[in-house]
N, C-alpha and C positions, 0 to 999 in steps of 0.2 A: 448479107451481112459476113465478114470475114470470119474464118473459123474461131479465130482467137477471141473475138467478140462474143460469138455463140456460146463458146465454152465458159466465159466468164459469168455470163447471165445463168447458164445451168448450175454452175457452182455456187452462185448467190441464192438460188431458189432450192438449194439442196440443204439449206439451213432451216431448222424448224421454226425459230424465232420470226423469220421473214414470212414464211407460211401464215403462222398465227396472226401476224400483224396485218397481212393481206386479207384476211378472212374478218378480222375483228374491225378493220378500219374501211375496208371497201367493198364488203359484201352485206347488204342490208337485210339481215334475217335474225331475228331475236333467238330462234332454237339454235342455231350455228353459233351464235355469241355464248351461248350457255355451255357449250361442250368444254371438255376438260383437254386444252391443248398440250398439257404435259404428256399426253399419250400418244402424240403424233409419231408416226413411224414412216419412214420413206420405204416405197416397195419398188421391185423391178419394173422398169419401164420400157423393156424390149421384149418382144414376143416373137415366137415361131408360130404362124399361122398353120390351119389344117393342111395347107397346100405346100407347106414346109418353107415357106418364104419369110425371112427376117423382116419384122416391123418394128419402128421405133416411135415413141411419142417424147415429150420432153420431160415432164416430172410428175410422178404420181406419189401421193401421200394418203395415208389413212388415219383416222382418228376415232376413238371410242366414243360410242353414244349408247347410252342405256344397256351396256354389255355387248353391243354388236359393234362391227366395224362399219364407218361411213368413208367413202373412198372420194378423195379430192383430186380430180384429174385435171391437173393444171398444163394446159397445151399454150405454152408461151409463144406468140407470134413476135419474132424478132426483126421480120422484114421492114423495109421502109415503104413498101406498097401493100394494098389491101388484097388479101387472098379471097377470091370470090367463091371458092369452093371450100372453105373452112368448115362449113356444116358438115360436108361429107367426110372430111378428115376426122372432125371429132365423133362423127356416128361410128366411122371405122375403129378409131382408138377405142371407144368405149366398148365395142364389140369383142375387139381383141383382148381387151382387160377382162372381160367376162369369161371368154373362151380360157384365159389363163387360169382364173381363179377356179373354174370347174375342173380345169386338168390337174390343179393343185390340191384339189378337194378342200378349198376354202370358202365354200358357200355357207349360207346361214341355215339354221334348223329348218326342217321341213323342204330342204332342197330349193330355198329361196336365195336370190341373188341380193347383195348388198346395195343400197343406193349409191350412186355415183353423181357428183356436181362436177361437170365438166366447165372449165374456166379459160377463156381466151383473154391473156393479157397482152394489150397491143401497145407498142411504145413508138409507132411511126408518127411522121409529121402530120400527114392528112387524117382527116376524120375517117373512122371505120365505116364502110358503106355495104359491106357484104352482107348476106342473110345471115340471121343468128338461128334459124329453124330449117331443118332439110325439107319441110314440106313447102317452103317459099320458093324453092328452086324447080318445083314440079307444076306443070300446069294443071289447072283443075280438070278433074275427069268426071264424066257423067256416071250417074247409077252406082252400082256395086263396087266399081274399081275406085271410087273416091274413099271408101270405107277402108281401104288397105293402103292407102299411101304412107309410107314411113314417115314418123314424127319423132324428132329429138332436137332439143333447143340447148344451146349452150350460153352461159353467162359471160357477157363481153364486159371487160374492164378497159376502156380507152382512155390512157394517160392524158392525151391532148384534151380531153374534155374534163378533166379534173380541174377545179379551181386552185386559186394560189392557197399553198399550205403554210402556215406560220410554224415552224419546226420549233420555235422557242416555247409553243403552248401545245404541240402535238408530238409526244414521244412515241413515234410508230415508225418502225423501220421502212415499211412500204412507203410511207409519206416521204421519207428521206430519199428512197430511190427515185420516186417521181420527181421531187424537187432538184436532185443532183443530176438528173437526165437533161433538164432544160434550166440550169442556173441563170439567174437574173444578171449576174456578173461574177467576174472572178473572184471578187471578196465574198459573194454569196457561196460560191463553190467552196472556198477555203473556211468559211464559217461553218458549212455543213459538214465538213471534214471534222472539225473541232467538235461539234456536236456528237458526231458518231464516236470519235474517241472518249469522249465523256460518258456517253451511254453505254458503251462496250468495254469499259475500263476493266471488267472482270471476265472477259470473254476474248482472249487473244486471237483464237481461230477465226472467228468472225470477223474480227478487226483486219486481219490478214486478207480474209475473202473480200472485204469491201474495199481494201487498198488495191487488190488485183482489177476488180471491176470498175472502180473509179478511173484507174489508169487507162483501160480499154475504152471507156466512154469519152476521156478527153482525146485521145488518139483519134477516135472517129470524128469527133467534132472539128478537130483540126485537118481532118483529112490526110492523118499521118504525116504532117509536116512538122509537128513537134517531136524533138526526140526525147524520150522519157526512158530512163532506165527501169528495169524491173525492181519493184519494192515489195516488201513483205510487211509493211507497217504503216498505218494512216499517218502517224506522225511524219514519219521519213518521206512519204508520199506529199504531205502538205509543204514540208520544206522544199522539196524538189521542185513542185508545181510553183510556188512562190518565186524561186530562182528563174525557172524558165519564162514565167509570165513577165518578170521584169526585163529579161532580156528579149523578149518578143516586142515588149511595149517601147523599148529603146530603139528597135529596128523598124518598127511599124507603128509610129506614134499617130500617123494620120488615119490608120484603121481604126482608132477608138476602141482598144481593148476594155476601157472602162465602161463602155455602153453594153458591155456583156460577152461572156464567153461564146455564146451562140453567135452573136452578130459580128464579134471581132475576129473570131477564128474561121467561121464557117462562111458568113456572108462576105466578110473582108476579103477572103481568098477569091471568092466568086466574082469580084468586081472585074477581073480582066486577066487574059490569059498571060500578060506580060509578068504580072505579079507572081502568078502561081509557077511559071517557069523560072523566074529570077530565084524563087526560094528554093526549088529543086537545085539549081545550079549552085547556090550557097551551100546547101547541104552535101553535095558531092565534092565540092572544092575543099570543104572543111574536113570531110573523111579522107581526102587524099593528101592534102598539104598542111592540115592543122588548123588552129582557129584562125579566122580571117581578120585582118586588119580593119578598122573601122572605114578606111577611105576605099577598101575594096568592096565592102558591103554597100557603101553609097553608090559606088559605080555600077553595081549590079542591080540594085534595086531601082535606080533611075533610068536604066538602059532601055531602049524600046525593044519590042519582042523580038524583032529581026536580029538585033545584036546579040540578044541573049541566046537564041537558038545557034547562031555562029559560035558563040563560046562553048555551048554545049558539044558542038561537034569537035571543037579543038581539044576538049578535055580528054578525049581517047587517046591522043598522042602527045599530049604536052608533057614536059618533064618539069615544069615549075608553074607556079601561079601566074607569074609574068607573061608566060607563053600563053596562058588562057586569056588574060585581061588586055593584052596588047590592043591598040586601035585596029 
Protein backbone atom coordinates (compact mmCIF):
# COMPACT_ATOMS: atom_id res chain seq x y z
CA UNK A 1 0.00 0.00 0.00
CA UNK A 2 1.35 3.49 -0.82
CA UNK A 3 2.85 5.37 2.09
CA UNK A 4 0.11 8.01 1.98
CA UNK A 5 -2.58 5.33 2.46
CA UNK A 6 -0.69 3.71 5.31
CA UNK A 7 -0.24 7.08 7.05
CA UNK A 8 -3.94 7.91 6.69
CA UNK A 9 -4.92 4.66 8.43
CA UNK A 10 -2.48 5.21 11.27
CA UNK A 11 -3.78 8.74 11.67
CA UNK A 12 -7.32 7.37 11.83
CA UNK A 13 -6.51 4.82 14.53
CA UNK A 14 -4.72 7.44 16.57
CA UNK A 15 -8.16 8.74 17.58
CA UNK A 16 -9.43 7.27 20.90
CA UNK A 17 -13.05 7.39 19.71
CA UNK A 18 -12.28 4.92 16.92
CA UNK A 19 -10.36 2.55 19.19
CA UNK A 20 -13.29 2.63 21.63
CA UNK A 21 -15.82 1.82 18.89
CA UNK A 22 -13.58 -0.95 17.53
CA UNK A 23 -13.64 -2.69 20.92
CA UNK A 24 -17.31 -2.04 21.70
CA UNK A 25 -18.56 -2.96 18.24
CA UNK A 26 -16.28 -5.74 17.05
CA UNK A 27 -14.58 -7.43 20.04
CA UNK A 28 -17.05 -9.86 21.68
CA UNK A 29 -16.14 -9.59 25.36
CA UNK A 30 -18.36 -8.28 28.17
CA UNK A 31 -15.43 -7.48 30.46
CA UNK A 32 -13.76 -5.29 27.84
CA UNK A 33 -17.07 -3.60 27.10
CA UNK A 34 -17.35 -2.62 30.77
CA UNK A 35 -14.07 -0.67 30.86
CA UNK A 36 -13.93 3.10 31.05
CA UNK A 37 -12.71 4.18 27.61
CA UNK A 38 -12.40 7.80 28.69
CA UNK A 39 -9.10 6.59 30.21
CA UNK A 40 -7.66 5.52 26.83
CA UNK A 41 -4.08 6.66 26.35
CA UNK A 42 -1.89 6.22 23.29
CA UNK A 43 1.58 4.90 24.12
CA UNK A 44 4.82 4.82 22.09
CA UNK A 45 4.77 2.22 19.34
CA UNK A 46 8.46 2.19 18.39
CA UNK A 47 11.05 0.33 20.40
CA UNK A 48 14.79 -0.22 20.50
CA UNK A 49 15.45 -3.90 21.17
CA UNK A 50 18.31 -5.21 23.29
CA UNK A 51 20.44 -5.63 20.17
CA UNK A 52 19.91 -1.84 19.54
CA UNK A 53 17.83 -2.37 16.42
CA UNK A 54 14.81 -0.12 15.89
CA UNK A 55 11.48 -1.92 15.64
CA UNK A 56 8.06 -0.41 15.03
CA UNK A 57 4.54 -1.73 15.28
CA UNK A 58 1.39 0.10 14.26
CA UNK A 59 -0.75 1.50 17.07
CA UNK A 60 -0.63 0.80 20.81
CA UNK A 61 -3.20 2.00 23.35
CA UNK A 62 -3.80 1.34 27.03
CA UNK A 63 -6.98 1.59 29.11
CA UNK A 64 -7.59 1.48 32.85
CA UNK A 65 -9.09 -1.69 34.33
CA UNK A 66 -9.62 -1.96 38.09
CA UNK A 67 -6.83 0.52 38.74
CA UNK A 68 -4.35 -1.20 36.43
CA UNK A 69 -3.47 -0.74 32.77
CA UNK A 70 -4.59 -3.13 30.03
CA UNK A 71 -2.74 -2.72 26.74
CA UNK A 72 -4.53 -2.90 23.40
CA UNK A 73 -1.88 -3.71 20.83
CA UNK A 74 -3.47 -2.89 17.46
CA UNK A 75 -1.43 -4.41 14.65
CA UNK A 76 -3.31 -3.09 11.65
CA UNK A 77 -2.62 -5.06 8.49
CA UNK A 78 -3.16 -2.75 5.52
CA UNK A 79 -1.82 -5.07 2.84
CA UNK A 80 -4.06 -6.46 0.11
CA UNK A 81 -2.50 -9.89 0.61
CA UNK A 82 -2.43 -12.17 3.63
CA UNK A 83 0.75 -12.23 5.74
CA UNK A 84 1.47 -15.90 6.53
CA UNK A 85 3.85 -14.90 9.33
CA UNK A 86 1.59 -12.44 11.12
CA UNK A 87 1.56 -14.59 14.27
CA UNK A 88 5.36 -14.27 14.48
CA UNK A 89 5.14 -10.49 13.99
CA UNK A 90 2.55 -10.25 16.76
CA UNK A 91 4.68 -12.33 19.14
CA UNK A 92 7.71 -10.14 18.39
CA UNK A 93 5.80 -6.89 18.91
CA UNK A 94 4.27 -8.06 22.19
CA UNK A 95 7.74 -9.05 23.40
CA UNK A 96 9.16 -5.66 22.44
CA UNK A 97 6.28 -3.91 24.20
CA UNK A 98 7.00 -5.86 27.39
CA UNK A 99 10.72 -5.13 27.14
CA UNK A 100 9.94 -1.44 26.79
CA UNK A 101 7.61 -1.46 29.81
CA UNK A 102 10.28 -3.20 31.91
CA UNK A 103 12.92 -0.71 30.75
CA UNK A 104 10.67 2.22 31.68
CA UNK A 105 9.68 0.64 35.03
CA UNK A 106 6.00 0.56 34.11
CA UNK A 107 5.23 -2.98 35.28
CA UNK A 108 2.46 -3.85 37.73
CA UNK A 109 2.75 -4.38 41.47
CA UNK A 110 4.71 -7.52 42.34
CA UNK A 111 6.83 -7.27 39.18
CA UNK A 112 3.96 -8.49 37.03
CA UNK A 113 3.40 -7.53 33.42
CA UNK A 114 0.11 -6.00 32.23
CA UNK A 115 -2.15 -8.06 29.97
CA UNK A 116 -1.97 -7.30 26.25
CA UNK A 117 -4.72 -7.89 23.68
CA UNK A 118 -3.10 -8.15 20.23
CA UNK A 119 -5.55 -7.31 17.44
CA UNK A 120 -4.99 -7.68 13.72
CA UNK A 121 -7.41 -5.59 11.70
CA UNK A 122 -7.35 -6.78 8.09
CA UNK A 123 -9.01 -4.86 5.26
CA UNK A 124 -7.86 -6.82 2.21
CA UNK A 125 -10.23 -8.18 -0.43
CA UNK A 126 -9.47 -11.88 0.03
CA UNK A 127 -10.35 -13.77 3.19
CA UNK A 128 -7.62 -13.97 5.86
CA UNK A 129 -6.15 -17.49 5.82
CA UNK A 130 -2.97 -17.14 7.91
CA UNK A 131 -2.52 -18.82 11.27
CA UNK A 132 -3.71 -16.78 14.25
CA UNK A 133 -1.65 -18.83 16.75
CA UNK A 134 2.15 -19.16 16.73
CA UNK A 135 1.94 -22.86 17.65
CA UNK A 136 0.05 -23.54 14.39
CA UNK A 137 3.23 -22.64 12.47
CA UNK A 138 5.36 -25.26 14.25
CA UNK A 139 5.05 -29.02 13.56
CA UNK A 140 4.08 -31.18 16.51
CA UNK A 141 7.11 -32.38 18.44
CA UNK A 142 7.30 -35.53 20.54
CA UNK A 143 7.89 -35.77 24.27
CA UNK A 144 9.34 -32.95 26.31
CA UNK A 145 9.84 -30.60 23.35
CA UNK A 146 6.08 -30.30 22.84
CA UNK A 147 5.71 -28.70 26.30
CA UNK A 148 7.96 -25.80 25.40
CA UNK A 149 6.59 -24.70 22.06
CA UNK A 150 5.80 -20.95 22.07
CA UNK A 151 2.12 -20.03 22.24
CA UNK A 152 0.58 -16.67 21.48
CA UNK A 153 -2.68 -15.95 19.68
CA UNK A 154 -3.98 -12.71 18.21
CA UNK A 155 -7.55 -11.55 17.71
CA UNK A 156 -8.35 -11.25 14.00
CA UNK A 157 -10.95 -8.79 12.74
CA UNK A 158 -11.40 -9.51 9.03
CA UNK A 159 -13.44 -6.70 7.51
CA UNK A 160 -14.36 -8.81 4.48
CA UNK A 161 -16.28 -11.16 6.78
CA UNK A 162 -18.30 -8.44 8.50
CA UNK A 163 -21.90 -8.41 7.28
CA UNK A 164 -23.78 -5.42 5.91
CA UNK A 165 -23.97 -2.61 8.45
CA UNK A 166 -26.86 -0.14 8.51
CA UNK A 167 -25.22 3.05 9.72
CA UNK A 168 -28.61 4.65 10.28
CA UNK A 169 -29.09 2.35 13.27
CA UNK A 170 -25.45 1.83 14.30
CA UNK A 171 -23.68 4.93 15.52
CA UNK A 172 -20.26 3.33 15.55
CA UNK A 173 -17.21 4.91 13.93
CA UNK A 174 -15.51 1.56 13.25
CA UNK A 175 -18.67 0.37 11.48
CA UNK A 176 -18.55 3.52 9.36
CA UNK A 177 -14.93 2.81 8.43
CA UNK A 178 -15.78 -0.72 7.27
CA UNK A 179 -18.78 0.53 5.31
CA UNK A 180 -16.88 3.36 3.65
CA UNK A 181 -14.05 1.07 2.58
CA UNK A 182 -16.52 -0.94 0.52
CA UNK A 183 -19.35 1.44 -0.39
CA UNK A 184 -22.28 -0.09 -2.26
CA UNK A 185 -22.46 2.94 -4.55
CA UNK A 186 -21.24 6.49 -4.87
CA UNK A 187 -24.47 7.60 -3.20
CA UNK A 188 -23.70 5.33 -0.24
CA UNK A 189 -20.26 6.90 0.06
CA UNK A 190 -21.66 10.44 0.04
CA UNK A 191 -24.38 9.42 2.51
CA UNK A 192 -21.73 7.94 4.83
CA UNK A 193 -19.83 11.23 4.72
CA UNK A 194 -23.02 13.06 5.68
CA UNK A 195 -23.54 10.76 8.66
CA UNK A 196 -19.97 11.23 9.87
CA UNK A 197 -20.30 14.98 9.49
CA UNK A 198 -23.39 14.85 11.71
CA UNK A 199 -21.93 12.44 14.29
CA UNK A 200 -18.73 14.49 14.63
CA UNK A 201 -20.31 17.96 14.59
CA UNK A 202 -18.48 18.81 17.84
CA UNK A 203 -15.16 17.21 16.86
CA UNK A 204 -13.54 19.17 14.00
CA UNK A 205 -10.19 17.39 14.36
CA UNK A 206 -11.71 13.95 13.84
CA UNK A 207 -13.78 15.28 10.91
CA UNK A 208 -10.52 16.43 9.36
CA UNK A 209 -8.91 13.02 10.02
CA UNK A 210 -11.80 11.20 8.34
CA UNK A 211 -11.64 13.56 5.35
CA UNK A 212 -7.95 12.72 4.86
CA UNK A 213 -8.60 8.99 5.18
CA UNK A 214 -11.66 8.87 2.88
CA UNK A 215 -9.77 10.80 0.20
CA UNK A 216 -6.97 8.19 0.39
CA UNK A 217 -9.52 5.34 0.14
CA UNK A 218 -11.17 6.85 -2.96
CA UNK A 219 -7.81 7.40 -4.65
CA UNK A 220 -6.82 3.80 -3.93
CA UNK A 221 -10.10 2.41 -5.32
CA UNK A 222 -9.74 4.52 -8.46
CA UNK A 223 -6.12 3.37 -8.86
CA UNK A 224 -5.21 7.04 -8.61
CA UNK A 225 -6.93 7.99 -11.86
CA UNK A 226 -9.19 10.48 -10.08
CA UNK A 227 -7.63 13.85 -9.38
CA UNK A 228 -8.66 14.99 -5.89
CA UNK A 229 -7.27 18.08 -4.17
CA UNK A 230 -6.24 17.75 -0.54
CA UNK A 231 -9.14 18.64 1.72
CA UNK A 232 -9.43 19.29 5.43
CA UNK A 233 -13.16 19.01 6.01
CA UNK A 234 -15.81 16.35 5.38
CA UNK A 235 -18.27 18.75 3.79
CA UNK A 236 -15.60 20.05 1.44
CA UNK A 237 -14.69 16.46 0.56
CA UNK A 238 -18.32 15.57 -0.19
CA UNK A 239 -18.73 18.53 -2.56
CA UNK A 240 -15.43 17.68 -4.29
CA UNK A 241 -16.34 14.01 -4.69
CA UNK A 242 -19.81 14.79 -6.00
CA UNK A 243 -18.28 17.03 -8.68
CA UNK A 244 -15.67 14.42 -9.62
CA UNK A 245 -18.22 11.60 -9.77
CA UNK A 246 -20.45 13.67 -12.04
CA UNK A 247 -17.55 14.39 -14.38
CA UNK A 248 -16.49 10.74 -14.31
CA UNK A 249 -20.03 9.60 -15.10
CA UNK A 250 -20.25 11.93 -18.10
CA UNK A 251 -16.99 10.55 -19.49
CA UNK A 252 -17.60 6.91 -18.65
CA UNK A 253 -21.33 6.29 -18.68
CA UNK A 254 -20.83 2.77 -19.99
CA UNK A 255 -18.87 1.80 -16.89
CA UNK A 256 -21.93 2.24 -14.71
CA UNK A 257 -20.72 4.19 -11.71
CA UNK A 258 -24.22 3.88 -10.30
CA UNK A 259 -23.52 0.16 -9.81
CA UNK A 260 -21.03 1.03 -7.12
CA UNK A 261 -17.78 2.84 -6.54
CA UNK A 262 -15.91 -0.42 -6.30
CA UNK A 263 -17.34 -1.74 -9.58
CA UNK A 264 -17.34 1.56 -11.45
CA UNK A 265 -13.87 2.71 -10.49
CA UNK A 266 -11.92 -0.46 -9.87
CA UNK A 267 -13.52 -3.16 -12.02
CA UNK A 268 -14.39 -0.72 -14.79
CA UNK A 269 -10.77 0.31 -15.10
CA UNK A 270 -9.67 -3.32 -15.22
CA UNK A 271 -11.81 -4.14 -18.27
CA UNK A 272 -9.13 -3.27 -20.74
CA UNK A 273 -5.67 -1.87 -21.19
CA UNK A 274 -6.99 0.62 -23.75
CA UNK A 275 -9.33 2.25 -21.25
CA UNK A 276 -6.61 2.54 -18.61
CA UNK A 277 -4.06 4.05 -20.99
CA UNK A 278 -6.71 6.39 -22.40
CA UNK A 279 -7.36 7.76 -18.92
CA UNK A 280 -3.64 8.30 -18.37
CA UNK A 281 -3.40 10.12 -21.69
CA UNK A 282 -6.37 12.35 -20.79
CA UNK A 283 -4.81 13.29 -17.47
CA UNK A 284 -1.42 14.10 -18.99
CA UNK A 285 -2.97 16.17 -21.77
CA UNK A 286 -5.14 18.10 -19.32
CA UNK A 287 -2.15 18.88 -17.12
CA UNK A 288 -0.12 20.12 -20.08
CA UNK A 289 -2.72 21.85 -22.26
CA UNK A 290 -5.60 22.55 -19.88
CA UNK A 291 -9.18 21.16 -19.84
CA UNK A 292 -9.92 18.95 -22.83
CA UNK A 293 -12.83 19.67 -25.19
CA UNK A 294 -15.54 16.98 -25.35
CA UNK A 295 -14.52 15.93 -28.87
CA UNK A 296 -10.95 15.29 -27.70
CA UNK A 297 -12.15 13.16 -24.80
CA UNK A 298 -14.38 11.20 -27.15
CA UNK A 299 -11.54 10.64 -29.63
CA UNK A 300 -9.24 9.36 -26.89
CA UNK A 301 -11.74 7.13 -25.09
CA UNK A 302 -12.82 5.36 -28.30
CA UNK A 303 -9.36 4.92 -29.79
CA UNK A 304 -7.73 1.45 -29.95
CA UNK A 305 -4.89 0.81 -27.55
CA UNK A 306 -2.25 1.05 -30.32
CA UNK A 307 -3.36 4.58 -31.20
CA UNK A 308 -3.38 5.63 -27.54
CA UNK A 309 0.20 4.40 -27.16
CA UNK A 310 1.27 6.37 -30.27
CA UNK A 311 -0.30 9.50 -28.81
CA UNK A 312 1.43 8.94 -25.46
CA UNK A 313 4.75 8.84 -27.33
CA UNK A 314 3.87 12.06 -29.22
CA UNK A 315 3.10 13.84 -25.97
CA UNK A 316 6.80 14.07 -25.12
CA UNK A 317 7.56 16.41 -28.03
CA UNK A 318 4.16 17.91 -28.90
CA UNK A 319 3.67 21.68 -28.76
CA UNK A 320 -0.11 21.58 -28.91
CA UNK A 321 -3.08 19.30 -28.34
CA UNK A 322 -3.53 18.99 -32.10
CA UNK A 323 0.02 17.62 -32.45
CA UNK A 324 -0.91 14.74 -30.15
CA UNK A 325 -4.35 13.94 -31.54
CA UNK A 326 -3.61 14.18 -35.26
CA UNK A 327 -4.31 10.98 -37.27
